[in-house]
VOPAGU-2260 file (C-alpha; in pm, 1 decimal, decimal comma):
REM VOPAGU-2260
SITE   aa  ch    i         X         Y         Z
SITE  UNK   A    0    -681,3    4942,1   -7541,6
SITE  UNK   A    1    -633,1    4665,5   -7799,4
SITE  UNK   A    2    -873,6    4373,2   -7766,6
SITE  UNK   A    3    -578,9    4136,6   -7716,6
SITE  UNK   A    4    -593,2    4261,8   -7357,2
SITE  UNK   A    5    -908,8    4365,2   -7171,9
SITE  UNK   A    6    -899,5    4629,7   -6898,8
SITE  UNK   A    7   -1175,4    4711,9   -6653,3
SITE  UNK   A    8   -1189,6    4903,6   -6325,9
SITE  UNK   A    9   -1471,2    4839,2   -6079,4
SITE  UNK   A   10   -1491,9    4938,0   -5711,4
SITE  UNK   A   11   -1119,4    4992,3   -5681,1
SITE  UNK   A   12   -1022,7    4669,1   -5859,3
SITE  UNK   A   13    -851,1    4676,1   -6198,7
SITE  UNK   A   14    -898,7    4350,3   -6388,5
SITE  UNK   A   15    -650,2    4288,6   -6669,3
SITE  UNK   A   16    -734,0    3993,4   -6893,7
SITE  UNK   A   17    -503,7    3845,6   -7155,6
SITE  UNK   A   18    -744,9    3782,8   -7440,0
SITE  UNK   A   19    -593,1    3557,3   -7706,4
SITE  UNK   A   20    -734,3    3220,8   -7597,5
SITE  UNK   A   21    -712,0    3080,3   -7951,1
SITE  UNK   A   22    -332,6    3129,5   -7929,4
SITE  UNK   A   23    -305,2    3017,6   -7564,7
SITE  UNK   A   24    -264,8    3386,6   -7479,8
SITE  UNK   A   25      73,6    3399,5   -7651,7
SITE  UNK   A   26     232,2    3742,1   -7658,3
SITE  UNK   A   27     241,6    3903,2   -7999,6
SITE  UNK   A   28     353,9    4264,4   -8027,6
SITE  UNK   A   29      -0,6    4401,4   -7999,2
SITE  UNK   A   30     -64,8    4202,0   -7681,4
SITE  UNK   A   31     263,9    4308,4   -7524,5
SITE  UNK   A   32     199,3    4676,0   -7592,0
SITE  UNK   A   33    -157,5    4651,4   -7461,6
SITE  UNK   A   34     -51,3    4459,6   -7150,2
SITE  UNK   A   35     227,7    4705,3   -7076,0
SITE  UNK   A   36      -9,7    4999,5   -7106,8
SITE  UNK   A   37    -279,8    4832,2   -6897,6
SITE  UNK   A   38     -44,3    4738,6   -6614,3
SITE  UNK   A   39     106,5    5085,5   -6609,6
SITE  UNK   A   40    -240,9    5241,1   -6600,1
SITE  UNK   A   41    -346,8    5022,4   -6308,8
SITE  UNK   A   42     -24,6    5083,5   -6116,3
SITE  UNK   A   43     -46,1    5459,5   -6156,6
SITE  UNK   A   44    -418,3    5510,8   -6098,3
SITE  UNK   A   45    -495,9    5616,4   -5740,1
SITE  UNK   A   46    -854,0    5494,6   -5787,8
SITE  UNK   A   47    -718,9    5141,5   -5834,9
SITE  UNK   A   48    -645,9    4975,0   -5501,3
SITE  UNK   A   49    -576,3    4620,2   -5624,0
SITE  UNK   A   50    -504,1    4449,2   -5955,3
SITE  UNK   A   51    -626,5    4113,2   -6083,4
SITE  UNK   A   52    -424,6    3967,9   -6371,9
SITE  UNK   A   53    -599,3    3682,2   -6546,4
SITE  UNK   A   54    -653,6    3525,5   -6888,2
SITE  UNK   A   55    -933,7    3416,3   -7117,8
SITE  UNK   A   56   -1000,1    3050,0   -7189,6
SITE  UNK   A   57    -915,5    2744,5   -6984,0
SITE  UNK   A   58    -603,8    2610,9   -7160,3
SITE  UNK   A   59    -345,3    2873,0   -7080,9
SITE  UNK   A   60    -269,3    3172,4   -6864,9
SITE  UNK   A   61       6,9    3275,7   -7106,2
SITE  UNK   A   62     256,7    3061,1   -7295,7
SITE  UNK   A   63     500,1    3349,1   -7342,4
SITE  UNK   A   64     630,3    3484,2   -7670,1
SITE  UNK   A   65     420,1    3421,1   -7981,2
SITE  UNK   A   66     678,8    3213,5   -8165,4
SITE  UNK   A   67     488,2    3221,7   -8495,8
SITE  UNK   A   68     519,0    3599,7   -8506,2
SITE  UNK   A   69     869,7    3578,7   -8359,6
SITE  UNK   A   70     998,3    3365,7   -8649,8
SITE  UNK   A   71     884,2    3626,0   -8901,5
SITE  UNK   A   72    1044,1    3907,2   -8704,3
SITE  UNK   A   73    1374,2    3717,2   -8681,4
SITE  UNK   A   74    1376,4    3666,1   -9058,8
SITE  UNK   A   75    1306,3    4036,2   -9109,1
SITE  UNK   A   76    1594,5    4119,2   -8875,0
SITE  UNK   A   77    1831,3    3903,4   -9077,9
SITE  UNK   A   78    1723,5    4067,3   -9401,8
SITE  UNK   A   79    1747,3    4424,2   -9274,7
SITE  UNK   A   80    2018,2    4384,4   -9012,6
SITE  UNK   A   81    1804,4    4587,2   -8771,4
SITE  UNK   A   82    1834,9    4348,2   -8476,5
SITE  UNK   A   83    1512,2    4487,7   -8329,4
SITE  UNK   A   84    1336,4    4161,3   -8243,9
SITE  UNK   A   85    1497,8    4107,6   -7904,3
SITE  UNK   A   86    1436,3    4468,2   -7801,0
SITE  UNK   A   87    1099,7    4336,0   -7682,7
SITE  UNK   A   88    1263,3    4253,3   -7348,3
SITE  UNK   A   89    1357,4    4616,4   -7293,9
SITE  UNK   A   90    1047,1    4769,5   -7450,4
SITE  UNK   A   91     777,4    4532,9   -7322,4
SITE  UNK   A   92     871,8    4264,4   -7071,4
SITE  UNK   A   93    1081,2    4478,6   -6840,0
SITE  UNK   A   94     819,8    4755,8   -6804,9
SITE  UNK   A   95     541,7    4499,4   -6749,8
SITE  UNK   A   96     729,0    4317,1   -6473,0
SITE  UNK   A   97     843,8    4641,2   -6311,5
SITE  UNK   A   98     490,3    4781,9   -6302,7
SITE  UNK   A   99     349,7    4458,2   -6155,9
SITE  UNK   A  100     618,3    4413,9   -5892,1
SITE  UNK   A  101     648,3    4779,6   -5790,8
SITE  UNK   A  102     281,1    4878,2   -5806,7
SITE  UNK   A  103     191,2    5049,8   -5476,7
SITE  UNK   A  104    -103,3    4811,3   -5438,7
SITE  UNK   A  105    -152,1    4433,1   -5425,8
SITE  UNK   A  106    -143,3    4235,7   -5751,7
SITE  UNK   A  107    -319,2    3899,0   -5771,1
SITE  UNK   A  108    -257,1    3657,1   -6058,7
SITE  UNK   A  109    -530,3    3403,9   -6137,8
SITE  UNK   A  110    -348,6    3127,5   -6324,9
SITE  UNK   A  111    -606,4    2928,7   -6518,8
SITE  UNK   A  112    -379,9    2709,8   -6732,7
SITE  UNK   A  113     -25,5    2682,9   -6862,4
SITE  UNK   A  114     205,2    2969,5   -6761,5
SITE  UNK   A  115     527,6    2939,5   -6960,0
SITE  UNK   A  116     822,7    3165,0   -7032,4
SITE  UNK   A  117     720,8    3527,0   -6989,0
SITE  UNK   A  118     378,2    3409,0   -6872,5
SITE  UNK   A  119     549,9    3236,3   -6580,6
SITE  UNK   A  120     752,5    3551,2   -6519,9
SITE  UNK   A  121     444,2    3771,4   -6509,3
SITE  UNK   A  122     274,9    3537,6   -6260,3
SITE  UNK   A  123     583,1    3547,2   -6036,5
SITE  UNK   A  124     585,4    3928,2   -6051,0
SITE  UNK   A  125     241,7    3930,8   -5885,3
SITE  UNK   A  126     216,9    3941,0   -5506,7
SITE  UNK   A  127     -27,8    3652,7   -5475,9
SITE  UNK   A  128     -94,4    3363,8   -5714,1
SITE  UNK   A  129    -422,7    3173,4   -5711,0
SITE  UNK   A  130    -377,5    2867,7   -5929,7
SITE  UNK   A  131    -627,5    2628,1   -6084,9
SITE  UNK   A  132    -559,5    2263,2   -6008,7
SITE  UNK   A  133    -534,2    2202,0   -6384,7
SITE  UNK   A  134    -266,2    2468,4   -6439,5
SITE  UNK   A  135     104,8    2413,6   -6500,5
SITE  UNK   A  136     423,7    2618,9   -6512,7
SITE  UNK   A  137     728,9    2592,3   -6737,9
SITE  UNK   A  138    1035,5    2815,8   -6766,3
SITE  UNK   A  139    1064,8    2724,4   -7139,3
SITE  UNK   A  140    1355,4    2955,9   -7224,0
SITE  UNK   A  141    1633,0    2699,0   -7265,2
SITE  UNK   A  142    1398,8    2491,0   -7479,7
SITE  UNK   A  143    1415,6    2758,9   -7750,5
SITE  UNK   A  144    1783,2    2844,0   -7690,3
SITE  UNK   A  145    1716,6    3160,1   -7492,6
SITE  UNK   A  146    1809,7    3282,8   -7148,1
SITE  UNK   A  147    1567,2    3399,7   -6881,2
SITE  UNK   A  148    1372,6    3723,9   -6910,1
SITE  UNK   A  149    1054,9    3878,5   -6764,4
SITE  UNK   A  150    1232,2    3898,2   -6428,1
SITE  UNK   A  151    1230,0    3523,4   -6374,5
SITE  UNK   A  152    1603,0    3503,8   -6294,5
SITE  UNK   A  153    1526,9    3736,4   -6000,0
SITE  UNK   A  154    1184,7    3612,3   -5887,5
SITE  UNK   A  155    1215,3    3234,1   -5926,8
SITE  UNK   A  156    1525,2    3186,9   -5704,0
SITE  UNK   A  157    1357,9    3394,5   -5434,8
SITE  UNK   A  158    1052,5    3166,5   -5440,7
SITE  UNK   A  159    1207,1    2820,6   -5480,5
SITE  UNK   A  160    1575,6    2879,8   -5396,5
SITE  UNK   A  161    1870,0    2920,8   -5636,4
SITE  UNK   A  162    1945,0    2550,5   -5674,7
SITE  UNK   A  163    1591,9    2451,6   -5769,2
SITE  UNK   A  164    1555,9    2759,0   -5992,0
SITE  UNK   A  165    1871,1    2665,8   -6184,0
SITE  UNK   A  166    1739,5    2313,0   -6232,6
SITE  UNK   A  167    1404,9    2439,7   -6364,0
SITE  UNK   A  168    1578,1    2684,7   -6598,1
SITE  UNK   A  169    1837,8    2441,5   -6736,1
SITE  UNK   A  170    1591,0    2154,7   -6774,7
SITE  UNK   A  171    1249,8    2305,3   -6860,3
SITE  UNK   A  172     954,0    2083,1   -6777,2
SITE  UNK   A  173     592,1    2116,5   -6681,7
SITE  UNK   A  174     548,0    2185,9   -6311,5
SITE  UNK   A  175     204,6    2064,5   -6206,3
SITE  UNK   A  176     -26,5    2283,3   -6001,6
SITE  UNK   A  177      27,6    2064,4   -5695,3
SITE  UNK   A  178     405,9    2078,3   -5728,2
SITE  UNK   A  179     383,3    2454,2   -5781,2
SITE  UNK   A  180     192,2    2480,6   -5454,8
SITE  UNK   A  181     444,8    2259,9   -5275,7
SITE  UNK   A  182     731,0    2476,3   -5408,1
SITE  UNK   A  183     560,9    2801,4   -5304,3
SITE  UNK   A  184     497,5    2917,1   -5661,1
SITE  UNK   A  185     122,2    2894,3   -5605,0
SITE  UNK   A  186      -7,3    3087,6   -5304,2
SITE  UNK   A  187    -342,6    2910,3   -5315,9
SITE  UNK   A  188    -461,6    2606,2   -5510,9
SITE  UNK   A  189    -829,0    2581,1   -5609,6
SITE  UNK   A  190   -1046,9    2367,2   -5838,7
SITE  UNK   A  191   -1045,1    2509,1   -6190,3
SITE  UNK   A  192   -1420,0    2575,1   -6182,4
SITE  UNK   A  193   -1375,7    2794,4   -5873,3
SITE  UNK   A  194   -1070,1    2990,7   -5987,9
SITE  UNK   A  195   -1231,9    3308,8   -6116,5
SITE  UNK   A  196   -1472,1    3343,8   -5824,5
SITE  UNK   A  197   -1198,4    3280,7   -5567,2
SITE  UNK   A  198    -954,0    3516,2   -5738,2
SITE  UNK   A  199   -1211,2    3795,0   -5755,6
SITE  UNK   A  200   -1301,8    3739,3   -5390,4
SITE  UNK   A  201    -938,8    3772,0   -5282,2
SITE  UNK   A  202    -865,1    4067,1   -5510,8
SITE  UNK   A  203   -1176,4    4257,0   -5402,3
SITE  UNK   A  204   -1092,2    4197,7   -5036,7
SITE  UNK   A  205    -750,2    4350,3   -5101,4
SITE  UNK   A  206    -907,2    4638,2   -5293,8
SITE  UNK   A  207   -1107,7    4720,4   -4982,7
SITE  UNK   A  208    -807,5    4701,9   -4752,7
SITE  UNK   A  209    -546,1    4948,5   -4621,1
SITE  UNK   A  210    -372,0    5033,8   -4948,6
SITE  UNK   A  211     -92,7    5242,3   -4796,3
SITE  UNK   A  212      -3,5    4958,9   -4559,5
SITE  UNK   A  213     -10,2    4704,8   -4842,8
SITE  UNK   A  214     223,2    4922,2   -5051,3
SITE  UNK   A  215     459,8    4953,7   -4755,8
SITE  UNK   A  216     455,4    4576,1   -4700,5
SITE  UNK   A  217     547,2    4514,6   -5065,1
SITE  UNK   A  218     829,9    4766,1   -5047,7
SITE  UNK   A  219     954,7    4628,5   -4715,5
SITE  UNK   A  220     976,5    4268,8   -4836,5
SITE  UNK   A  221    1148,7    4366,8   -5162,2
SITE  UNK   A  222    1396,4    4585,1   -4974,5
SITE  UNK   A  223    1473,4    4322,5   -4711,3
SITE  UNK   A  224    1568,2    4064,8   -4974,8
SITE  UNK   A  225    1864,4    4274,1   -5085,4
SITE  UNK   A  226    1975,8    4451,9   -4769,5
SITE  UNK   A  227    2119,3    4378,4   -4427,3
SITE  UNK   A  228    1911,9    4349,9   -4111,1
SITE  UNK   A  229    2036,1    4689,4   -3992,9
SITE  UNK   A  230    1940,8    4854,4   -4320,5
SITE  UNK   A  231    1604,7    4678,8   -4324,0
SITE  UNK   A  232    1525,3    4798,1   -3971,8
SITE  UNK   A  233    1583,8    5157,2   -4084,8
SITE  UNK   A  234    1357,4    5097,6   -4384,0
SITE  UNK   A  235    1087,8    4945,6   -4160,7
SITE  UNK   A  236    1098,8    5254,9   -3942,2
SITE  UNK   A  237    1055,5    5477,3   -4247,1
SITE  UNK   A  238     769,0    5270,3   -4387,4
SITE  UNK   A  239     593,2    5231,9   -4052,7
SITE  UNK   A  240     600,4    5608,3   -4010,5
SITE  UNK   A  241     435,0    5639,0   -4351,2
SITE  UNK   A  242     169,6    5377,6   -4271,2
SITE  UNK   A  243     110,0    5522,5   -3926,4
SITE  UNK   A  244      34,1    5861,2   -4078,8
SITE  UNK   A  245    -231,3    5723,6   -4312,7
SITE  UNK   A  246    -601,5    5782,3   -4267,6
SITE  UNK   A  247    -654,6    5408,7   -4282,0
SITE  UNK   A  248    -442,5    5355,3   -3970,8
SITE  UNK   A  249    -656,5    5601,5   -3775,6
SITE  UNK   A  250    -969,7    5432,2   -3909,6
SITE  UNK   A  251    -839,6    5089,2   -3808,7
SITE  UNK   A  252    -749,6    5195,2   -3455,7
SITE  UNK   A  253   -1084,8    5366,5   -3401,3
SITE  UNK   A  254   -1269,6    5065,3   -3538,3
SITE  UNK   A  255   -1073,7    4835,2   -3305,2
SITE  UNK   A  256   -1160,9    5047,5   -3003,1
SITE  UNK   A  257   -1528,0    5053,8   -3108,7
SITE  UNK   A  258   -1524,2    4679,9   -3190,2
SITE  UNK   A  259   -1630,6    4754,7   -3546,5
SITE  UNK   A  260   -1506,9    4638,9   -3885,1
SITE  UNK   A  261   -1293,3    4915,9   -4040,6
SITE  UNK   A  262   -1401,0    5075,7   -4366,4
SITE  UNK   A  263   -1078,7    5175,9   -4532,7
SITE  UNK   A  264   -1038,3    5466,2   -4773,7
SITE  UNK   A  265    -712,7    5351,4   -4930,1
SITE  UNK   A  266    -517,0    5655,8   -4815,5
């Protein structure tokens, strides 16, 4: 894995760290490829029961596309007529967001600083966002004459509502950590000095939890957002049957009867 992204698995928790602090964790091609591969690895590894997405440094979580590299690639496109620069959405951003959102395990984002553009989109693709009180969010796209990508046209309206999402997309601005919490973008707001410890605590608790049930909860919520009540009830029946057949459900019931804390196996 390229050193633009660090990847580590410990006790069921995969920690993925964006590692370009000198560039505010901007996404050059190497970082996008490494992040895509890391997220896919974590999502597909049965030994991984939760994912923590974080970033190095204290200035930024991720400011999105590396515009310095982007300018050069645009010029190359014009000279060659290849038109390959914007294929990054299809080749990198879409697979990253899909793997985060559809991973059959909880994904926690620890947002340590500015999350802009695709960085904002990646944070929204996580299931739970722990945000430093010094962090900020910005859609950014319209500011560089682009439309939304990294799933943000799907995730942001579902978090803040379509009207507010349209406002934030048409008129990009910094959303403070407190406002992000008030809008529901931040799941939990913590002092910056406590962010990493709190994020690891939450992520490790999830890594020790009932993974099959967590996966079913993610799928159920995503399904319910786009289907009728009747359809969602059928889906809940299907998913509850799956969760009820897991070893973790049997462990939980036995532990409840014995008045013990369950020790889940993640299957």
